[in-house]
N, C-alpha and C positions, 0 to 999 in steps of 0.2 A: 627686331623685337624691342619692345619698350623696356623700361627700367624696373618692371615688376620683379618682386622676389621669386625665387624658385623654391617651392615648398615640397618637402617629402611628407607623405602621409603620417598621421599620428601613429606612435607617440612622438615622432621626431619634430613635428610642428611645434608641440609644446616645449620640447627640449631646446630647439635652436632658433625658432621663429624664422625659418628660411635659410637657404644657402647664401652666404654673403657674396656680394659682388666686389670686384677689385682686390681679391685676395685668394689665397690657397686654402681650401678646406680639406683636411686629411682624415679619412676614416681608416683606422688600422686595427689589426688583431690577427688572431690565428686563422688558419683555413676554416671555412665553413661557418663563420660567424655572421655573414650577411653583407659583406662589403660590396660584392658585385650586384646583389639585389638592390642595395641602396643607390648605387650608380645608375642602374637601369631605371629606377623610379624617378630619379632626378632628371635623367635625359628625357623621359616621357613627358614630364611636367614642362620642361623647356619647349619641347615640340608642340605641346598643346597650346602654349602661349604664342606660337608662331615662330619659334626659333629653330636654328639649325645647330646640330651637335657634332663635334668631332670626338670620337671615342677611340682612344689608343688602348688596345687590348694586348698585353704582353704575355698572357698565360693561356689564352683560349677560354677565358671565363665568361665571355659574352655569348649566352645561348640564344639562338634565334627562336627556339621553341619557348623559352622563358619570356622573351620579349613579346611574342605573340600572345602568350597567356595573360600577362599583366596589362597589355594594351588592348585586349579583347579584339585581336586581329585587325587593328587599325593600320591600313596600308600606308598612311602618311608617315608612320614611324620610320620605316626603312628608307623612304625617300629623303628623309631629313636627318639621317645619321650617316656620317662618313666614318667607316670603320677602317682603322689602320692597325696592322699586326706585325710590329717589328720582331725579328727573331734573335737579335743580339743587342747588347747594351750600346754598342757603337751605332747600330742602326737606329735605335731609339733616340739617340742624341741627334742624329741627322734629321729624323722626323720632326722632333720638337723644334729645332732651329728653323726648319722650313715653314713652320706654322705662322711665323711672324708676318708673313705676307698673304695669309689666307683669311677669308671672312667666315665667321661662325659666331654663335651666341653662347655656347657653353663648351668647355673642354674637359674631358675626363681621361685620366691616365690610370688604368687599372691593370697591373700595379706599377707604381713608379720604381720599385726596388727589386722586382723579381729577377730581371736580367742583370741588374747590378750585382745581386748576390751570387749569380752564376759566374760572373766574370771575376769576382774577388777570389783570387787564389790565396794560397798560404804565404806566398812571399810578400814581404813588406812593400816592395816597390809597386807591385800590381794593386795592392790595397790602396796605397796613397794616390795612384793615378785614377782609380775608380772613384774614390771619394771626391777628388777634385772635379771629375766629369759630372758626378751626380749633383754637386753644388751648382755647377754651371747650368745644367738642365733645369734645376728647380728655380734658379734665378730668372731664366728665360720665361718659364711658366708664370712666375710672379709678375714679371714685366708685362706679359701679354694680358694678364688679368687686370692689372692697374691701368694700363694704357687704354684698354677697350672698356673697362668697367664691366667685366663679365665674370661669372662664377667659374672657377676652376677647381675641380675635385681630383684629388689623388688618393690612392690607397697604398697601404704599406703592410708588411708582415711583421711578426714578432719573433723573438728568440728568447728562450728561458735562461736567465742568469741563475745558475745553480747555487751560487753563494748566497744571493739575496732572495731567491725564489720569485723574483719579479719577471714580468714579461716586458722586455725591452724592445723598442722599435728598431727595425733594421734600417740602416742609414744614419742612425744616431743624430748628432748635433745638427747636421745639414738639414735633415728632414724636419726636425723640431724648429729650427730657426726660420725656415722659409714658410712653414705652415702656420698661418695666423689663427686658424681654428683646428683643433685636434680633438677627435672623438675616438675613444677607445671602445672597441666592441669585444665582448667575451660571452661565453656560455655561463649560465648561472648554476648549472647542475640539475635543474628541473628539465624534464624532457621537452625539447623544442624551444626552450626559453633562452633569450639572449638579453644582455644588458649593454646599454650605451651610456658612457660617462664622458662629460666634458672635462678634458684636461687643460685646454687652453682656448680662450675665446676673447674677442675684443669687447663684448658687451654682456655675456652671460657668465654666471658664477661657476668657477671651477668646482668640480665635484658633483654638480647636478647630474642626475641620471634618470633614465627610464628603462623599463623592461618591455621587450617586444617578442613577437613570434613571426616567423616567415610562413606565409600562407599562400594558397593558390593565386589570390588576387594581388599579392604583394607582401605587405607587412601589416600587423595589427598590434595594438597594445596587449600585453600579456594579461590574461584574466585570472581570476581567483579559481583555483582548482583544488580538490581534495583527492589525494592518492591513498 
């Protein structure tokens, strides 16, 4: 595949001007805010441009029916997606390390922290080991992206800090450090409406946001409605 940008439909085209190559782009938020839908749309765009996608699904979030729906039953989609479903955080690490010798044009890890969260027990030693392994995995993903100049997308979950009432990213500093573009997804309170806000980007202003809805065809800008 050539060096064309990978675009996600509006309003994300206006928000980000395409998924950056050579770096990690992180979409994070609570369950149900659209992370997997965005990953699917990015994968489809890569395939339409002649590329091949490796999709690491750690939660069973990649729905074949949803892929068929947004791709209008394009058979080329499934021929050009390699789906990998690790069941443990250790297995996820092995999968990521083995990717360094494979050929593909886009890599998606949805989610990068789901199995990490399951492995993190209450004891401090286990948490420290998991944090170190997560940082190693993210560094490998970053190296793959830079070495091949390809887009790598990861997703992550949030947890609520009850003292500050803020939604914090699971994985903390490691995820924030290795992710050079970070987009926070959340519900707005209006039925079906979500908001995407840039928290970190190499060329776009922090705080820029758009509102969108998930629809049968994919996503669309949120329209004006009166209730």
